[in-house]
C-alpha positions as CSV (number, residue, x, y, z in Angstrom):
1,X,-81.3,117.4,-61.8
2,X,-84.3,115.5,-61.0
3,X,-86.2,115.3,-57.7
4,X,-84.8,111.5,-57.1
5,X,-81.3,112.6,-58.0
6,X,-81.5,115.2,-55.2
7,X,-83.0,112.8,-52.7
8,X,-80.1,110.7,-53.5
9,X,-77.2,113.3,-53.4
10,X,-78.2,115.1,-50.5
11,X,-79.9,114.3,-46.9
12,X,-83.8,115.1,-46.5
13,X,-83.9,119.2,-45.9
14,X,-85.1,118.6,-42.5
15,X,-82.4,116.4,-41.5
16,X,-79.9,119.2,-42.5
17,X,-82.0,121.7,-40.9
18,X,-82.0,119.9,-37.5
19,X,-78.0,119.5,-38.0
20,X,-77.5,123.1,-38.4
21,X,-79.9,123.9,-35.6
22,X,-78.2,121.6,-33.3
23,X,-74.8,122.8,-34.5
24,X,-75.8,126.2,-33.9
25,X,-77.2,125.3,-30.3
26,X,-80.6,126.5,-31.3
27,X,-84.0,125.1,-30.1
28,X,-87.0,125.3,-32.6
29,X,-88.2,128.2,-30.4
30,X,-84.7,129.9,-30.6
31,X,-85.0,129.6,-34.5
32,X,-88.7,130.5,-34.7
33,X,-88.2,133.8,-32.8
34,X,-84.9,134.6,-35.0
35,X,-87.0,133.8,-38.0
36,X,-91.0,134.4,-37.5
37,X,-91.5,131.1,-38.7
38,X,-93.6,129.1,-36.6
39,X,-92.2,126.3,-34.3
40,X,-94.9,124.2,-35.7
41,X,-94.1,124.8,-39.4
42,X,-90.3,124.2,-38.6
43,X,-91.4,120.8,-36.5
44,X,-93.1,119.7,-39.8
45,X,-90.2,120.6,-41.8
46,X,-87.9,118.7,-39.8
47,X,-89.8,115.5,-39.9
48,X,-90.5,116.0,-43.4
49,X,-94.2,116.2,-43.2
50,X,-94.2,120.1,-44.8
51,X,-92.3,121.7,-47.6
52,X,-90.4,124.8,-47.3
53,X,-90.6,127.6,-49.7
54,X,-87.5,128.9,-50.8
55,X,-88.1,132.5,-49.0
56,X,-88.7,130.3,-45.7
57,X,-84.9,128.4,-46.3
58,X,-83.7,131.8,-47.0
59,X,-84.8,133.5,-43.6
60,X,-83.6,130.1,-41.8
61,X,-80.3,130.0,-43.6
62,X,-79.6,133.5,-42.9
63,X,-80.3,133.0,-39.0
64,X,-78.3,129.7,-39.3
65,X,-75.5,131.9,-40.7
66,X,-74.8,129.2,-43.3
67,X,-72.0,129.7,-46.1
68,X,-73.0,130.1,-49.5
69,X,-71.9,126.5,-50.7
70,X,-74.3,125.3,-47.9
71,X,-77.5,127.4,-49.0
72,X,-77.4,125.9,-52.0
73,X,-77.0,122.2,-50.7
74,X,-80.4,123.3,-48.3
75,X,-81.7,124.5,-51.8
76,X,-81.5,121.2,-53.4
77,X,-82.1,119.2,-50.6
78,X,-85.5,120.6,-50.8
79,X,-85.9,120.5,-54.6
80,X,-85.0,124.0,-55.6
81,X,-82.3,125.0,-57.9
82,X,-79.4,126.3,-56.3
83,X,-79.3,130.2,-56.0
84,X,-75.5,130.8,-55.8
85,X,-72.8,130.4,-58.5
86,X,-69.6,129.1,-58.2
87,X,-66.9,129.9,-60.8
88,X,-63.1,129.4,-60.8
89,X,-61.1,132.6,-60.6
90,X,-59.8,132.1,-64.3
91,X,-63.5,132.3,-65.6
92,X,-64.7,135.5,-67.2
93,X,-67.7,136.0,-64.5
94,X,-64.9,136.7,-62.0
95,X,-62.5,138.8,-64.0
96,X,-62.9,141.5,-62.2
97,X,-62.7,140.0,-58.5
98,X,-59.3,138.3,-59.8
99,X,-57.9,141.8,-60.9
100,X,-58.5,143.0,-57.7
101,X,-57.1,140.1,-55.7
102,X,-54.0,140.7,-58.2
103,X,-53.7,144.3,-57.3
104,X,-53.6,143.4,-53.5
105,X,-51.1,141.0,-53.5
106,X,-49.3,142.9,-56.2
107,X,-49.2,146.0,-53.5
108,X,-47.9,144.0,-50.7
109,X,-44.6,143.9,-52.4
110,X,-42.1,143.5,-51.1
111,X,-43.8,141.6,-48.3
112,X,-45.4,138.2,-48.8
113,X,-49.0,137.9,-49.6
114,X,-51.1,134.7,-51.0
115,X,-54.5,133.6,-51.4
116,X,-56.2,130.4,-50.2
117,X,-59.6,128.7,-49.9
118,X,-61.7,127.5,-47.2
119,X,-59.3,124.4,-46.8
120,X,-56.0,126.3,-47.1
121,X,-55.4,125.5,-50.2
122,X,-53.0,128.0,-51.8
123,X,-54.1,129.4,-54.9
124,X,-52.1,132.4,-55.7
125,X,-49.1,133.9,-54.3
126,X,-46.8,137.3,-54.9
127,X,-43.3,137.1,-55.8
128,X,-42.4,138.3,-52.4
129,X,-44.2,135.0,-50.9
130,X,-41.8,132.9,-53.7
131,X,-38.6,134.7,-52.9
132,X,-39.0,134.5,-49.1
133,X,-40.2,130.7,-49.4
134,X,-37.0,130.1,-51.5
135,X,-34.8,131.4,-48.9
136,X,-36.3,129.4,-45.9
137,X,-36.4,126.4,-48.1
138,X,-32.9,126.8,-49.3
139,X,-34.4,126.4,-53.2
140,X,-36.2,123.2,-52.4
141,X,-40.1,123.0,-53.6
142,X,-42.3,122.5,-51.2
143,X,-43.9,119.0,-51.5
144,X,-47.7,120.9,-50.5
145,X,-49.4,123.5,-51.9
146,X,-51.5,123.3,-48.7
147,X,-50.9,125.5,-45.9
148,X,-51.8,123.4,-43.5
149,X,-49.6,120.4,-44.6
150,X,-46.8,122.9,-45.3
151,X,-46.9,124.0,-41.3
152,X,-47.5,120.5,-40.0
153,X,-45.1,118.3,-42.2
154,X,-41.7,118.1,-40.7
155,X,-40.1,118.0,-44.0
156,X,-41.8,121.2,-45.0
157,X,-41.7,124.5,-43.3
158,X,-42.1,123.1,-40.1
159,X,-38.6,122.7,-39.7
160,X,-38.0,126.3,-40.5
161,X,-41.0,127.7,-38.0
162,X,-38.9,128.7,-34.6
163,X,-42.2,129.2,-32.6
164,X,-43.9,125.9,-34.2
165,X,-46.2,124.9,-31.5
166,X,-47.7,128.2,-31.2
167,X,-48.0,128.8,-35.1
168,X,-49.5,125.2,-35.4
169,X,-51.9,125.9,-32.8
170,X,-53.1,129.3,-34.4
171,X,-53.7,127.4,-37.7
172,X,-55.6,124.5,-35.9
173,X,-57.8,127.5,-33.9
174,X,-58.8,128.5,-37.5
175,X,-59.8,124.9,-38.8
176,X,-61.8,124.0,-35.5
177,X,-63.6,127.3,-35.9
178,X,-64.3,126.5,-39.5
179,X,-65.4,122.8,-38.7
180,X,-67.8,124.4,-36.0
181,X,-68.9,127.0,-38.8
182,X,-69.5,124.6,-41.0
183,X,-70.5,121.0,-39.8
184,X,-71.3,119.3,-42.6
185,X,-67.7,119.9,-44.1
186,X,-66.1,116.4,-44.2
187,X,-63.2,117.7,-46.2
188,X,-62.1,120.0,-43.3
189,X,-62.8,117.1,-41.0
190,X,-60.5,114.9,-43.0
191,X,-57.9,117.5,-43.0
192,X,-57.9,117.8,-39.1
193,X,-57.5,114.6,-39.0
194,X,-54.4,114.4,-41.4
195,X,-52.5,117.0,-39.9
196,X,-53.2,115.7,-36.6
197,X,-51.4,112.5,-37.5
198,X,-48.1,113.9,-38.3
199,X,-45.2,113.3,-36.0
200,X,-45.4,114.6,-32.7
201,X,-48.7,116.5,-32.5
202,X,-50.2,116.2,-29.5
203,X,-53.3,114.3,-29.1
204,X,-55.0,117.2,-26.7
205,X,-55.0,119.3,-30.1
206,X,-58.0,117.2,-31.5
207,X,-60.3,119.4,-29.1
208,X,-60.8,123.0,-29.3
209,X,-59.6,125.6,-26.3
210,X,-57.5,123.3,-24.7
211,X,-54.7,125.6,-24.6
212,X,-54.8,129.2,-22.9
213,X,-56.3,131.7,-25.2
214,X,-53.6,133.3,-28.0
215,X,-52.1,136.6,-27.8
216,X,-53.9,139.1,-29.9
217,X,-50.9,139.1,-32.5
218,X,-48.8,135.9,-33.2
219,X,-45.6,136.5,-34.9
220,X,-44.7,133.7,-37.1
221,X,-40.7,133.5,-36.4
222,X,-38.7,131.6,-39.2
223,X,-35.0,130.6,-39.1
224,X,-33.1,131.4,-42.6
225,X,-29.6,131.7,-43.5
226,X,-30.0,135.5,-43.3
227,X,-31.0,135.4,-39.8
228,X,-34.7,135.1,-38.0
229,X,-37.3,136.5,-40.0
230,X,-40.6,137.9,-38.1
231,X,-43.8,138.2,-39.6
232,X,-47.5,138.9,-38.6
233,X,-50.3,138.5,-40.6
234,X,-53.7,140.2,-41.7
235,X,-56.9,138.4,-43.5
236,X,-59.1,140.1,-46.1
237,X,-62.3,138.5,-47.2
238,X,-65.0,140.0,-49.6
239,X,-67.9,141.4,-48.1
240,X,-71.3,140.2,-49.2
241,X,-70.0,137.6,-51.8
242,X,-72.7,136.6,-54.4
243,X,-70.4,133.6,-55.6
244,X,-69.5,130.4,-53.7
245,X,-65.8,130.9,-54.8
246,X,-65.3,134.4,-53.3
247,X,-67.4,133.4,-50.2
248,X,-64.7,130.9,-49.5
249,X,-61.4,133.0,-50.4
250,X,-59.1,134.5,-47.8
251,X,-56.4,136.7,-48.9
252,X,-53.3,136.3,-46.4
253,X,-50.8,139.3,-46.2
254,X,-47.4,139.0,-44.2
255,X,-46.1,142.2,-42.6
256,X,-42.5,142.5,-41.1
257,X,-42.3,142.4,-37.4
258,X,-39.0,144.2,-37.1
259,X,-36.4,146.1,-39.1
260,X,-34.4,143.2,-40.1
261,X,-37.2,141.3,-41.9
262,X,-38.1,144.3,-43.8
263,X,-34.6,144.8,-44.5
264,X,-34.3,141.0,-45.8
265,X,-37.3,141.3,-47.8
266,X,-36.1,144.6,-49.7
267,X,-32.9,143.0,-50.2
268,X,-34.6,139.7,-51.9
269,X,-36.6,142.1,-54.0
270,X,-33.5,144.2,-55.3
271,X,-31.5,140.7,-55.8
272,X,-34.3,139.0,-57.5
273,X,-33.7,138.4,-61.3
274,X,-35.6,141.1,-63.7
275,X,-38.5,140.0,-65.1
């Protein structure tokens, strides 16, 4: 990529830094103290009068807690090559990581587990998740492969979620937090606009922290032909990833919150066709 192409596809590096500093509510002095970069140099970088080195950008990105994708964008905006690769899970480069993920979700049986990216797209799911989904939807296929759309669309899983307001707000809190953490993520903002446009979604949910603080553990309660199913979830992420894809992955594992749900999951596993 040439320097002219970088300028066309990315805002100036100074603009990006100023936006991230504002999002983190840091003054130039705050950022200077955190990084050891002088306020004078920061000011010159933000106004385009100085060119930051790769080392300086790395220190600034650390202090601003920028995700890997945004660190690459920062480097590109400054005219440098990106530092972090981005591979799909099916590429040889991530073969071992993919095997680890498959092992985690397989060991979650007979309880559901699935893998999502930062925009809540479902990338992988174990057989238990498919069995429970088939039970809840009475064999019908979900029209969406995105978890948020599944939760908010009245024609999808929303219709079988008994405590939908609490569950929907839980997911919105995650989405609001993601947008706050990555203010340049226009895809996440568009997803927020989309789910808020579904029927009977309160307008006040557009804003963060409008409801009381959530309970430490939220049960997801579903109605099914085998009675109510209650789950709670845990989220697993990769520690210190060096790839953009891994940095944005979350593994969500559902555990039964009562004995009845555990028995139903075990029954579905026993009755599942072999192979």
